[in-house]
N, C-alpha and C positions, 0 to 999 in steps of 0.2 A: 502492500500498500504505499501508497507515493504520499508525502510527509508535507501536510503543511503549512509548513516552518518559509520556503524559498518566498515564494507569491507578497506575502508583510514587507518580507525583508524589504524582497525588490524595492518595491511602492515605498516602505517608510529611508532605502537609501535613495532616489530619486528623490523621493519632494525633498527631501534637504538639502542634495545641490542643487533642486532647483528654486529653492530659496536664496540661496545664493548668489543668485542670480539675475534673479528679479524681483525691484521695492516693489514689496505687496505696499506702504505705503501710499505707495502716487499709481497707483490703478495692475502696476504689470502680467504681465503672461506670459510662458511661452514659448518662443516665436511658432512661428508655425509654417514646416518646411514649406513652399510653393515654385510648382516649377516653372511660373512667368514668373520666376525674377531673371539676376543678371544674371545669373550663372549658369544654373541648373544643377540635373541628375546625376550628371554625363561627367560631373564636371572634372578635376581631381579638388578642388576647391570641395567641396559637398564632403568629398572623400571628408582630407584632412582639419577641413577645422568640424567634421560633430564630432570629432576625439573631445573629453572633455580634461580629460585627465594630461595630455601632452598635449591643449593646448592650456592650461593649467602652463603646463613643466615653459611652457616656451613663453608662456606671455609677460613670465614673472626676467626669464634672459632678454629675451628684445626689450623689454622696460631698463635692464642694467647696462647695457647696452645700449640704449640712446645720452642713453645721460648722463652718459659719456661727451659727450657735444658740448661746448658753453650752453651756446644757444638755445641746447633745449633741455636743459640742466632750470636756467633762464626762463623758462618759461611757465614750467612745471615749477617753479620755486616761486617767479612770479603773482600769479595768475590759477591759480587750484591753492585749496583748502585740503595739500598733499598729510597737513601733520593729523588734522581733528577728523579725516575720512579718506582715508587710502586706501580703504576697499570698496564706500564708493566708484571713488575712480576707475576702481580694478573693475569695478560690476561696471560703470555703462562703455567701457571698452571695447567690452565683451557682448552686452548685448550688440552694441552699435556693426563689433562680427557680422551677429547673428542679425542683426535687423538684413544688415546688404548681402547677408552672402541666401540666408535662403527665404529671402521676407523675399513680398509679390517686388515686381519694377519701382513703382511708387513709389512703400515703403518703406526699398529700398536709397530712391535716388532725393526721397527726403528726406532722409537717413544724410547721406550724402549730403544736403544743398544748405543742412542747420551744422552739420557741423564748420566744413567751409566758412558761412558768415560767424560762427563764434573765431574760430584763428586768423580774421581778416579782421580781428576789432583789437586782439593783438598785436603790443610794442611793448618794448622796458630795451634795457641797458644793463649789459653784464658790465661787471668789475671796471676793468678795465678799460668803461666809454666808448667800447664798440656800438653801438645801437642795431640792436634783431630789433628785427619780426616775424611771428610764429608759421605766416602765408609762404612766407621762405623757402620759390618753389625746392634749393637745395640742401633744405633744409627738411624737411617734408622726404625729400631724398631716400634722407637715411633715416628717420624713423617708419619710411616705408617694411625698405632694405634688411633693416634688421628685425622690423615684426617677422617683416616673409621670413626671413631663412631660418626665425628661431622657431618658426609652426612647421616647418616646416623640417627641419636637424629632430625637433621631438618626435612628432609625425612616426621620423624611422627608425627610432633609438629607439621607441616605447609601440610601435602598432607594426610597420611591414617598412624591418632592417631588409630589406632582397625588393626597396621599390625604382622603375628603372629609371636611366637617368631622362629618361626621351618624356618620361609621368616627369621630374623636378623639375625641364619647366616647359614640361604643360604646368604647371603651378602660377610657373612665375611667370610668364604670358597673360596664362588668365588675368593675373595678379594689379598685370600691369593698368588693366585698367582698374584698377580701387586705384592706386595709385595716381594716373595722370587725371582720374572723376575727380582727385581732392587735394591734389597742384602741383602736384610732386613733382621733379623736371630732374637730372635724367631717373628714369625709370627700365630697373634691368625686367628683359623679356630670356632672361634660362639664371637658369646656373651660376655659369660663369661672368656671366655678368652681373649679376650681384656679386659677386670676389670680388672683382675687379674697381666695384666703384665703395667695399670697404674696404681694401688698399688702398683709395684713394682717395680717403677721406681722414684715417683712419691720420696721416701726419696732423689734422685739427679735433683732437678728441686731447681731453682734462680732463684732472681726479683732481678734487680736493678735497677744503675740509665739507662743501654744498655736498658735494659728491658723494661723498666719506655717509651723512650727517645722510642725502637721504635715502640710499640705496639701501642703508640700516631699517631708516622706518621701511621702508622695501620689506625685506628678509626678517625683520623681528615682531611683524605686523601683531597682536592680537586673532586667534582664533576667531572666529563669530559664535564655537560654544565648543566650549572645555569639548566635546566629542574628538573635536575634528580638528585638534591637536596636534597628534602625530600627524596626522593628513599632514599638514597643511607643513608641519616640523620636511618630510620625504620633499614636499612638492616645492620646499627653495633646493634644499638640497644638492637634487635633480634638476634646477634650474643653476645654480650652480654651476656643479658640472656639465653640464650643458655649455656654457660657456668659453670661447676660445680662449687659451693659456695664454693670449697677451689684453687681455678683459679680464680676466681672473689679474693680471698680476696688477692693470693698470687699478685695478679695483680694492687690493688687499686685501683678494680673498684668495685664502692656501687650498693645495690647491688638494682635493678631500679625494686624496691619492688610497690611503687605504679603508674609506667609509666607503668607498666609492663602488665595493663588487651590494653596497644591502640596500648601499639610492637605487640601483639601479635596481635589483631583484623587484624590492618594496614594490618603488615606483612604479616595474610593469606592473604585481598585483594588486593593484591599489587599479590601475588601468584597469586591468580587467574585470574587477569588480564592477568596477563602474560602465563596462557595455553588457555585461550584461545584468543588473539591475535595469540598463537604461532600453536593454533587446525587449521586444515583442515579440 
């Protein structure tokens, strides 16, 4: 006789994760997958962005890479409530990705227009006196390439280690549409172009006391629920492990050499559990 436990357990896990990414106070509900959106069911983006665990790992790794750019860091420092609402910031980013990947075309385009409108108003000055604009195409290109590269690398590590080079290039080509729509330039359309853009941008990256403060707030943010604390610690460890060695060095983060097997095995286990919980 089959145990009655699996279904309630699946529902409980799915409900907890859903609550993390949808602000009930704002009436948010999970984004429904629609075939008439920007990508469609046969896209690589649908495949990659549908995996909760690898998206969480990739999202944190991407954020840690992004803040190494002084102007990206300044935009966060000057124009967001990251100290008081880090979880809210991450949730809003996750919802934007869900809307633009799985929502209908009108939903996706409205979300993109809203973000572009916010970016257009944000200006500031770096500590050295250099002016910056959040909607600078080169700045948006750095955000785009670090985000897409991190999402894809996390997917390959924890979901599809044998992903073909052709599908990896397809992912960058699909996401180029998103980067262009948000105003980024240049926008990579292949793995090779993404790697080239990262190499070209590295001389402009910096790490200082503000970088370290924001990074520590990201990595040490309290879990939304005490029961989620072990999973959150594991996710943060996996994100640090996913970073390129040069990025870990700039952040002053240790190479998790000894902990790496446990971090990867544990994260893979979490990923499998979440896929089971959301499987129909």
